[in-house]
N, C-alpha and C positions, 0 to 999 in steps of 0.2 A: 519746151520741160525743162521745171527746175528740180536734178536731183539729191530734193532733203528728206525724201521718204516720205512717205503718204504714211499716217496711220497715230502711233500715240510714241511719246517715250517715256521715262519711268526711270531720274535718280535721285538720290539724294542730295547734289549742286543744288544751289540756290543763283549762281552761274551755268550757261554754259557753251562753248565756240563752237558754230555753228558752222559747217563746213560745206559748199556744194557748188554744181560745174549747172552751167546756164552755157544750153543753144538755140541760136534761136533758127527756124529758116532759109531767111535771107540775109543778103547785106539792111547793114542797120549803118546810119552814121554814129548815134548816138539811144546806147539802151538805157532805160533808169531802175535799176530793184530799190523797190524798197520793204522790208521790214515791221511791222504789223504785229506789235505784243500787245495782245489785250483793247484792242482797240484804239493805240496809239504809235502814231509811228517812232521807230525807235534808232532807224537805219537808214540810210540814202543810200545803193551804187551808182555809180558812175562808170559803165564800162563806153567805150571813142574803139569805131573802124571792126564791127561787127563783121565778122567774117559770112559768110554762108554756112551755118551745117560747124559754126565753128564752136568749140569747147570752151567757157572760159569761166576759170572757177574764181571763187569767193566762198568770203567766214567775215563773221560776224560774233555780236556777245551778244546774246538776251538775257535778260531777270527767269529766272523759275517760280514767283511767287509760289508763296503755300497753300492749299488748291489746284494746283496749275496754271494755267495759261492756252493760249489758242495763239499762233506763233502763224504771222500772212505773211508768204511772198510776192508783191505784185510786180511783172514788167513793163513797165509802161516804153511803147516807141513816140521817144523824142518830136512829136508832128508838132501842130497846134492845132486842136488842142488836145495837148497828153493824150495816149490810146492804152489801155492795159493790153498787155494781149499774149499773157501770158499769168495763168496763179497757182500756187502752189498753197496749202494748207497744212501744220505739222503741230500734233496736242505735246502738250509738253504736265508730265503732274508727275511730282513729289514728293515722295515715297516718303 
């Protein structure tokens, strides 16, 4: 799970600092968190030596354009080929 919150965030800010947690139900040497806004990759975070059910925190800054956008958080297990193991979506709306 990625504790970014489901639903919609409304704000007047043109950039937002998002923070959250990532918990994975197994041990993993590497996990990659990709942050996609409006279909474009804007950030990629690497977590090393993840223990089972260990809570990891993260933060990232994203743009909040006029009309709003959709923020997607994808967690990939770094294996060959990379496998998506988590997904969370957040909608931003600019007031």
